[in-house]
C-alpha positions in Angstrom: -30.9 9.4 6.5 -28.1 10.1 4.0 -24.7 8.6 4.6 -23.3 12.1 4.5 -25.6 13.0 7.4 -24.1 10.4 9.7 -21.8 12.1 12.3 -20.8 12.1 15.9 -19.6 15.0 17.9 -16.6 14.0 20.0 -16.4 15.4 23.5 -14.7 12.9 25.9 -11.3 14.1 26.3 -8.6 16.6 25.5 -4.9 16.0 24.6 -2.5 18.8 25.6 1.3 18.9 25.4 1.7 19.6 29.1 -0.2 16.6 30.1 1.3 14.1 27.6 4.2 11.8 28.2 7.8 12.5 27.1 8.0 9.5 24.9 5.3 7.7 22.6 5.9 4.4 24.4 4.8 6.0 27.7 1.8 7.8 26.1 0.8 4.6 24.3 1.1 2.6 27.6 -1.2 5.2 29.3 -3.9 5.1 26.6 -3.7 1.3 26.2 -4.4 1.0 29.9 -7.2 3.4 29.6 -8.6 1.2 26.9 -8.4 -1.9 29.0 -10.0 -0.2 32.0 -12.8 1.0 29.7 -13.4 -2.6 28.5 -12.9 -1.4 24.8 -13.9 -4.3 22.5 -10.7 -5.9 21.1 -8.3 -3.2 22.5 -5.4 -5.0 20.7 -7.1 -4.9 17.3 -5.1 -2.6 14.9 -5.2 -2.0 11.2 -1.9 -2.9 9.6 -1.1 -1.1 6.2 1.6 -2.5 3.9 2.5 -2.0 0.3 4.1 -4.3 -2.2 7.3 -3.6 -4.2 5.2 -1.5 -6.7 3.7 0.6 -4.1 0.1 -1.0 -4.2 -1.2 -0.8 -0.7 -3.3 -3.2 1.4 -4.7 -3.1 4.8 -6.2 -5.6 7.4 -6.8 -6.0 11.1 -4.2 -7.9 13.0 -3.7 -8.2 16.9 -1.1 -6.6 18.9 0.9 -9.3 20.9 3.5 -7.1 22.6 5.1 -3.7 22.7 8.1 -2.1 24.4 10.9 0.3 23.6 11.9 -1.9 20.5 8.4 -1.6 18.8 5.1 -3.3 18.3 4.8 -7.0 17.6 2.1 -9.1 15.8 2.3 -12.6 14.3 1.4 -14.0 11.0 2.2 -16.4 8.1 5.3 -15.0 6.5 4.0 -16.5 3.1 0.8 -14.6 3.4 0.1 -11.3 1.4 1.1 -9.2 4.3 4.2 -11.4 5.1 5.4 -11.1 1.5 4.6 -7.4 1.2 6.5 -6.7 4.4 9.6 -8.7 3.2 9.6 -6.8 -0.1 8.9 -3.4 1.4 9.8 -3.4 5.1 7.9 -0.2 6.2 4.4 -0.3 7.6 1.8 1.7 9.4 -0.5 0.6 12.3 -3.8 2.2 13.4 -5.6 1.7 16.6 -9.1 3.2 16.8 -10.8 3.0 20.3 -14.2 4.4 19.6 -15.5 4.3 23.1 -12.7 6.7 24.1 -12.7 8.7 20.8 -9.0 8.1 20.4 -6.8 6.9 17.6 -3.0 6.0 17.5 -1.1 6.0 14.2 2.2 4.2 14.2 4.8 4.3 11.2 8.2 2.6 11.0 10.6 -0.1 9.9 9.5 -3.7 9.9 11.7 -6.7 10.8 11.0 -10.3 11.8 11.4 -11.1 15.5 13.9 -13.6 16.8 13.1 -17.3 16.4 13.0 -17.9 20.1 10.4 -15.1 20.5 8.2 -16.6 17.8 8.6 -20.0 19.4 7.5 -18.8 22.8 4.4 -17.0 21.4 3.4 -19.9 19.2 3.9 -22.4 22.2 1.5 -20.2 24.3 -1.3 -20.4 21.7 -4.4 -22.7 22.0 -3.8 -26.0 20.3 -6.3 -25.3 17.6 -4.6 -22.2 16.7 -1.3 -24.0 16.5 -2.9 -26.6 14.3 -4.4 -23.9 12.2 -1.1 -22.1 11.5 0.1 -25.3 9.7 -3.3 -26.0 8.0 -3.9 -22.7 6.3 -1.9 -21.7 3.3 -2.7 -18.1 4.2 -3.9 -15.9 1.3 -3.8 -18.8 -1.1 -7.0 -19.9 -3.0 -8.7 -22.9 -1.1 -12.1 -24.5 -0.7 -13.9 -24.9 2.6 -13.7 -28.7 2.3 -10.0 -28.6 1.5 -9.2 -26.4 4.6 -11.3 -28.8 6.8 -9.4 -31.8 5.4 -6.0 -30.1 5.9 -7.0 -29.3 9.5 -7.9 -32.9 10.2 -4.7 -34.2 8.5 -2.5 -32.0 10.6 -4.5 -32.6 13.7 -3.6 -36.3 13.4 -0.2 -35.9 12.3 1.2 -33.4 14.6 -0.4 -34.4 18.0 -0.7 -32.1 20.9 2.7 -30.6 20.8 3.3 -29.2 17.2 6.4 -27.2 16.6 6.2 -23.8 15.1 6.0 -23.8 11.3 9.0 -22.3 9.8 6.8 -20.2 7.7 5.1 -18.5 10.6 6.3 -15.9 13.2 6.4 -12.4 14.3 7.2 -8.9 12.8 8.1 -6.0 14.9 7.4 -2.3 13.7 10.2 -0.1 15.2 8.3 3.4 15.1 9.8 6.6 13.8 6.5 8.4 13.9 3.6 8.2 16.4 0.5 10.2 16.4 -2.1 10.4 19.1 -5.6 11.6 18.2 -8.2 12.7 20.6 -11.6 13.5 19.2 -12.9 17.0 20.0 -16.1 19.1 19.3 -16.6 20.7 15.9 -14.0 18.5 14.2 -11.2 20.5 16.1 -9.5 17.4 17.2 -6.3 17.2 19.1 -3.3 15.6 17.1 -0.1 15.1 19.0 2.9 13.7 16.9 6.2 12.2 18.2 8.9 12.0 15.5 12.2 10.3 16.0 15.0 12.8 16.2 18.1 12.3 14.2 20.3 12.6 17.3 18.1 10.2 19.2 15.1 10.7 21.5 11.8 12.1 20.2 10.6 15.5 19.1 7.0 16.3 20.0 4.5 18.7 18.2 1.0 19.4 17.3 -0.8 19.1 14.0 -3.9 21.0 12.8 -7.0 18.8 12.7 
């Protein structure tokens, strides 16, 4: 079979204005709960797209660790490629794809670091191995397998069972000004419902052609 012949006809849902929520946070909460109930694999996995100061884009999967009216939070090494790009160009896009539900959510907005106490609280909640790993990995820098293993042993011995959060590691929050909900439909006539932040506050909702 040719790659060009691989296709799926989507049919599991419909997204209409009259049945959608008034705000993107409410609508995201409904869909996220649906993903959890459907036992979607890695429901918190999202593609994070960023760009450097020259506009060169990059994308990778990260995990959602919180969301509320302020935005969507994930954690990383601030000295990694994505950390440096977000510091230099503090706008980003997130993409959730829940294939089992034939749904996508696109989120765009401004990026800022979360407060230190929020990063501390999440770091302290992680398994010990992950806390040690945050110290051991010079994320996005060249390293050999043996060197990474050696650094992990070194920090495991020196930090003990209650390591403090590394100063170069913490959370980012994306405060959305654009959120698009996509529901797959037959014949590629997909539903695309968009929420845009209005200048006077609140959200303007509309539909896009598929």
